[in-house]
N, C-alpha and C positions, 0 to 999 in steps of 0.2 A: 436502759437501766431500770431495775425493779425497785419499788418503793422500799422493800426490806433491806436494800443496800444503802439507803440514805441515812442510816443511824437515827431513824425516828423511834419514839418510844412505843411500847407495845399497845397502849391505848389507842394511839393514832393509827397504827398499822391494823389493828382489829377493826376500827371504824372504816378504814379505807377498803379493807377486804370485803366487808359487808356491803359497801356501796359499789363494789365491782371494779375498784381501782387496783391495778396490778403493776402496770408499767408507767414510768414517769414520762411526760412529754419533754421535748428539748428544753423549754424554758424552766421547767421544774428541775430537771437534771442539772442545769447550769446555775440556777438561782439558789436553790435550797441550801447547799453546803455553805455558800458565802453568807447567807442570812442567818444560818445557825451559828456562825462564827461572829455574829453581831456587826457585820459590814453593812454600810449604806449601799443602796442599789438603785441604779438607773436602768429601767427596763423599757426597751422599744419593742412592743409586741401588739399585734392586733387581737381583737376579741376572738375567742375560740381556740386560743393556743394553750389554755390551761394556766393562765397567770394567777387566777384566784387561789388555787391550791399552792402555787409557787410562793406566795407570800403568807397565806393563812397557816400552812403547816408549821413553818419555822416560828411564827408568832405564837401559836398554841404551845409548841414545845418549850420555847424560851420562857413564856409566862409560867408554865408549870415548874420549870427549873428554878425560877426566882422565888417560888413559894410565897407569893404575895396575894394569892387568890382569896377572895371572900372578904377583903377589908373595905369594900365599898367604893374604892377609887377606880377610875377608868385607867386601865393599863395599856390598851391599844385603841387607836382611832383610825378608822378607814373612811376617807372621803370619796364619794362617788357623785357623778353629775346628775343622775336621774333616779327617780323613785324606783323604777323597775330594776336598775342595776344594783341599787342599794339593797333591795329585797333579795335579789339573786345572790349577792355576796353573803348576806346574812344567812340565807338558807344553806349555802356551802359551809360556812363556819359551823352551823348546827350539826351538819352531817359529820364533819371531821372531829368535832368536839363531843360526839355522842357519849363517850365514856369518860369525860373530864368534868370536874365540878366547876364549870364556868357559866357566868351569866352573860348572854350575848343579846344585844338590843339593836334594833334598826329604827332610826327616826328620819322623817321626811316631811315636807310641807304638803299642803292640799287637804289635810285632815285635821281634826281637833288635836291640840297638843296635850290635852288633859290625860289621856291614857299613857302617853309617852312620858310625861313628867312624873306620873304616879309610879311607873316602873323604874325610872331613874332614881327616885328617892329610896327604893329598896336595894339599890346597889347594882352597878354594871361593871363587868370586867373588860368587855370588848364592845365598842360602840361603832356601828356603821351608820353614816349620816350623809345627807345632802347638805351643801354649805349654807343655804339660806336658812333652813329650819334650825340647824345647829347654832348659827350665829345669833338667831333670835333667843334661843334658850340660854346661851351664854350671857347675853345682855340682861336677861331676866333673873339670872342667878341660879338657874336649875342645873347647869353643867359647869364643872371645873375641870380643866385639862392640865393642871399643874403637876400631875403624877403620871402622865402618859410616857411610857417607855418605848412604844412602837407606833410609828405614824406611817400611813400609806395614803398616797394621793394617786387615785386610779383614773384613767381616761382623762389625763390633763388637757389634751388637745381639744376634747369636747367641751371641757369647762371654759376654755378660751373662746370657742365658738359661741357658747351660751352666755358669755359676759359674766362669768362667776369668779374670775381671778381676784377681783378686789375683795370679795368675801373670804376667799381662800387665804389671802395675805393677812387679813384681820384674825382669822382663826390660828394661823401659824404663830402669831405674836403671843397667843395664850399658851403655847406649848413650852415645856422646859427646853433649854438649849441642849442639854445632854439627853439624847434619845437616839434610837435607831430609825432611820427614815428610808422609805421605799417610794419610788416615783415611777409611774408607768404611763406611757403615752404611745399611741400608734404612729404618730408623726412628731417631728421635732422642729417646729418653726422657731424663729429666733426668740420670741417672747417666752416660749415654753422652756427653751434651753436656759434662758436667763433666770426663770423661776426655779428651775432645777438646781441651778448654781447657788441659790439662796437657801435651799432646803437641805441639800446633801453635803456630806463631809467625806472627801476622798472616796467617792463611790466606785463600786464595781459596775461595769457596764455590760448588760446582757442584751443582745439583739437577736430576735427570733422572728422569722417570717416578716421582713420589712413590708411596709404598706404598699410598696410598688409591686409586690408579688401577689399572685392569687393562688388560692389553694388548688393544688394539682388534681385532687380527687373531684373537684366540682366541674361538671360539664356545662360550659357556657354557650349561649347562643343569643342572636339578636334577630328580631322580626321588624322589618321596615314596614310601617303602617301609617296611614293618614291619621291625623290627630282625631278626626271625627269618627274613626273606625276602631279606636283603641278598645272601647268597652265591648264592642262586638267580637273583637279578636280574643279578648280575655275570656268571655263566655264560651267561645268556640274551643279554646284550649282547655278550659276547665272541664268541659263536657267530653273532650276526646282524649285527654291525657290520663284519665282514671287515677288521679293522685288523691290520697286521703286528705292531705292538708297542704294548703298553699299560703305563703306569706306574701302579700302584695304591697309594694311600696308606692305611695303617692307623695308628690312634692308638697301638697298643701292639705290643711285640715278639711277645707271645703271640698276639695277633690276627693279625699278619702270618703267623706259622707256620701257624695254622689255615686261613687263606685259601689258602695255597699247597697245603696237604694236600687241600683240597676241589677245587682246580683240577686238581691232578695226577690225582685220581680221575675227574674229568670229561674227561680226555684232553688237557689243555693242558700245554705246557712252561712251567713257572713256578719262580721262585726268590725267596727272601726276602733282604732286606738290612737289617740293623739292628745295634745296638750289641753284642748278644751273639754275633754272628758274628766269627770271626777276620778279621784284615786280609786274609789270602790268600783266604779264602772270599768276602769282600765284593768284592774286586777281580775275582775270577773270575766272580762272578755279574754284575757290571757289564759285564765284557768279553763274556760270553755274550749279554747283552742288546743291547749295541752291535752285535755281529756277527750278531744275529738267530738265534742258536742257541736262545735263550729268547725266547718271545713275550710273557711277562708277568713284570714285576719288581714285587714287593710290598715297599714300603719304609715305614719310619717317618721322621718329619720330620728328625731329627738325621742319620740315615744318608743321606737324600736330598739334603741341602744340598750342592751341589757336583756333583751329577749333571748332566753336559752331554752329551746324546745328540743328535747331528745328526738332523734330520728326524723327531723324535719327534712323532707326530701326535695322540696321545691320552693324557690324564691322567684317572684315575678316583679320586675321593675316596670311598673305601669308608666312612670315618668323617669327619665334618666336624671341622675343627680347633677347639680351644677358644679359641685366640687368632685373631681375624679377620685380622690381618696375615699369618698363616701361609698363609691361603687364596691370597693374591697370590703368595707365594713358590712354592707348590705348582703353580699353573696356569702359572707362569713357566717350568716345565720344558718346556712346549710353546710353539709360536708364536715360536721363537727365530730370530734373524737374518732377520726380516721374513717368515718363513713362516707359513702358517695353522696352526691347531691346534684341538683340541676339549678342553674341560674339563667332565667329567661329575661331578656330585656326588650322593651318596645322602643323603637326609634322613629319618631314622626318627622315631618318635613321641617320642623323648627329645631331639631336636636342633633343634627349631623356633626356640628362642632363639638358637642358634649361627648359624642361617641368617639371622635378622633382624640380628644383629651384623655379619655379612659384607655384607649389602645396605646397612646403614647406613654402613659404612666406604667402600664403593665408590660409594655414592650411586646405585645402580641395582638394579632387580629382576633376579634370575636367572630366565630363562624356565623354566617348569615343563613337564615332559613327562608327559602322562597316558596316552599310548598304549603301555601295557606291561602284562603279565599280573600284576604284583605290586603294583599301585597300592594305596597305603595308603587305607583307607576314611576318608571325611571324618568328622571328629569323634573319630577315634581319638586318645587322649591317653595319655601315660605315667602310670602310677598315681601319685597324690599320695603324699606322705610318710605321711599319716594312713591312706590306703588300704593302703600297704605294711605299716604297723604292724598294721592290722586283719587282713590276710591272714596276717602272721607270727604274730599271736596265735592266730588260728584254727588255723593249721598246728601251732603248738606245743601247743594244746589237744588237737587230734586225736592228735598224737604222744604226748602225756601219757596220754590215755585208752588208746591202744593199748599203751603201756608198762605202764600199770596193769593192763590186761586180760591182758597176757602174764605180768606178775608174779603176778596173781591165779590165772591158770591154772597157773603154776608151783607156787604155794603149794598149790593144790587138788590138784595131782598129787603133791606131796610129802607131804601129810597122810596118805593111806592107807599110804604106805611107812613113815612114822614109826609109825603105829598098828599096822601089821603087825609091825614090828620089836618093838614093845612086847608085842604079843600073843604073839609067838614066845618072848619072854623069860619071859612069865608061864606059858605052857603048856609051854615047853621044859623 
C-alpha cells in the first residue's frame, strides 16, 4: 500500500515524499488506519519493521486535527528505553513533521538537565523521553503530563530487561485516564502482557515479524572458532570481506574496549559504544560510524538498541547472546528497509548451547563456514566444571609447593644469619 492511500494530510505526504518514503511497511499498513480512528494498539514487532512511522504519523495527524498546537502543553508522550532509541525516534518525528508547526523535544539522562528544562519552559507539543530522566523532571515540577492525549510505550520488553518498569508505572499514574495508548514490544513475556493490560483499553492487536522469525533478506552464517582466536578471526574477516562498515557485538563493556584496542593496533578505525561511555562520546561514535569516518563500531546490546544506520551491510556477533531473542534484534540492524545484509556469528567452545537455543527459536540451522584459518578443531569442548576444579587444585598445589619452597629457602637463608649473629655475640 502507498502512503497516499492512507488518508494522511498533504503536509505529512510532502515530508514523506522528500524523505524517500513511498510504500508503507506491513505494520504501517495495519496500524495507521486504526490509530487514525483513535483506537488503542498493541503491537508485537521487532526493530527495523517501521513501527516508529506506524505510530508517529497518526499522532501527528491527530494532533493537527485537534487544533491544540502551540498552547504549551505536552500532547504526545513517547517512552523509549535508551538514549539512542529516544534520539532516533525524535529524529523521525522531525522528518515527518517538517511542514507542521510542532515543537518536538527529546530528553534523556547522562547529560545536564538545564538545556532540557529551558526548552520545556518554552513549550513542547511532543515529548520523547527515557523513563529515568522524565520521572526526575516530573518530581522537580518541570514536566506535567495531565494534558497528554497520545501515549506510546516503545520496546517494552527491553524496559523489563533493564529494570525500568517501576519508573514506567509511576509515569503512567501522571497521565490522564482518557487518552489513546500504543504499546510496542518485540516479545510478550507475562509481565509485559500484564503491563499492557493496565495501559490499553480494548486494543487492536498488530503482529508483524514475530521475534522467532529472522529477516529473510539477511544472509546468516556461523564460524566455529576457539575463544582465544576470535580477535584474529575478526581481523582476518575485516581484511578480506572488503565491507565499508561493520557493527560488532560484544557481550561486555570491557570486552568491547579490548576488541577496539586490538582493531586499532591492526590498523582499523574503530570505536566502542556502551553504557560506560558518556552520552556525547556515544553520539559522536555513532555519528562517525554513520558518516563512515569509523569503519567498525563495537557495541553492547543495551547501547546498540536504537542504532539505525542506513545501508549497514554487515553485523558480526563476536559473542553469541545469552538470550536467543537478542540474536534477532542484533541481526535486525542490517537488512533494513528491504535491503540485503550479512549477519556473521562467532561460536567458541563455550557457546554451543547458545547457538542451539538460537536455532531452536528461529527453527532453522545457521549455515556453518569452515573455510577459514581459525576453524575450531572438532571435538574441542569447554573444560567441565570438574576439570576446572582439578586444574585449579593442581595449580593451587603447585603454587603452594612453590611458596613452601620459597619459604623454605628464605628460612634456610635466615638460619646462618641468626647463627652468625649468635656466634658474634658469644665470641664478641
